[in-house]
N, C-alpha and C positions, 0 to 999 in steps of 0.2 A: 279510936283513931283507925284509919284505914290505910296508913302508909303515906298519906298526902300531907303536905305542909299545912299549917294552921288555916290560912285563908282558903285554900282549895278544899280542905276538909269541911269548913263552914259552908261553902257553896254546895258540896256534895250532900251534906246533911239537910240543907234547905231544900234541895231538889227532892230528896227522899221524903222529907216531912210533908211536902206539898203533893206527893203522889206522882212525881215525874220519874221515869225509869232511866234518865240520862246518866251517863257515867263521866265523871271528871277524869281527864288524863293529864299527866304531866309529861311535857315534851323534854327531850334531852337538851335542847338549846332554848334560849330566850325567845319568847313570843311577844316581847314588849311592844313591837310595832306591827302593824297589819302585814307588812311585807315579810317580816321574820316569821310571823305565825303562818302565813300562807306557804312559805318555803318549807317550814317544818311539817306542816300537815299534808301538803301536796294538793292544795286547792287554789282557786283564783283568789286574788287579793280582795275582790269585790264580795266574796263570800265570808269575809271576816267581819263580824259584828263588833266593831270597836265601841267601847263605852267611854264617852267623854263627859266630864263633869264641868258645869258652869256654875257660877255664883249669881243668884238672883239678887240684884242690887237693892231692891225695895225691901226684901225680907231677910236677906243674908242666908237664904236656904239654897241647897244644891238642886240643880236641874240635871238629870241624866239624859244625854242624847246617845242613842245606840245607832251608829251610822255604818253604812257600807264602807269597807276598808279603802275603797278608791275615792270616796267623796270627801270633800272639804265642807265643813259646816260654816254657813254664812250667819254668824251670830247676830248681826244687825237685822237681817231679814227674818230670822227665826224669832228673835225677840219681838219684832213688830207683829208677827203672826200670832204670838202668844200674849201680846200686850204686856211684855216684861222687859226690863233693862237687864241685859246679861253681861257679866264680867268674867274674866278669867278666874279660875280656881287654882290656887297654888297647891303644891304637894302636901303641905300641912293640912290645908282645908279638906282636900280629897281624903286623906287618911283619917282625919278626925271625924268627918261626916259619914263616910262609907265604911270605914274599917279596912279598906284596901289601899295598896300603893298604886300610883299611876303606872299603867302598863299591865295591871292585873285586876282592874275594876270589873267586877261581874255585873251583869244586868239585874241580878237578884242577890239577896243575902246581906243587904246593907244594914248599918247600925240604926237607920231611921227610914221611914217611908219616903220615897223620892218621886217627885213629879217626873214622868218619863216621856220622851219623844222618841219614836222609832222612824228611822229613815225609810220612806216608802220604797226606795230602790231595793231593799233587802227582800221584799215580797216576791221578786221575780225568780228567786232561787228555791230549789227543793230543800236544800239544807244550808245552814250557815254555822259558823263556829264563833263562840263567844268566850271571852276571858272568864276564868273561874277562880278568881281570888288571889292569883299569883302570876307574875310575868311568864312562867313556864306552864301554867295550867289552863286548859280549855275544855269546853264540852260542845258537842254537836247537837243541833236542834233545828226544827222547822220554823220558818218565820212566824207561822200562826201560833206556835208554842211560845215564842218570844213575846208576842202580843199578850197571850193569856197569862204568862208568868209575871209580866211587869205591869199590866193594865195600861200600857203605853198608848199614847196618841200617835197614830201613823200620819206622817205629813212629809212634804219635801223639806230638806234641810239645807239645800244649796242656795 
């Protein structure tokens, strides 16, 4: 352990295992929402890469959408673009399938491989901040690294 809580430690270990030199940091206050995270970090809300889990109705599998903190996800339009029916994922589903609590879902380190969509709006920033396994834990990365880490499909999410 490196002094991080269990979820954040898991993300840090996954980053290291995959050869990424990023460091997970725990903030003094909650970063459960994009606004809270931006306030704590001192960045724009749009630079927060928020991880939202949807439930794919046909397969009951999770879909991870990593969105800019200022954007709302249009699940009907996104589902149509992916040819999937998307539903809301409750807290139990999110924890069971990712290993993380809502507000701390990281783009990596899940219990199972996740189909991932990345908001194209994140690509306009030199750096973004993503949750790291706990509502107070984050790590900084470049949007290109986010794509490489997740194998995510970049597309509009609105």
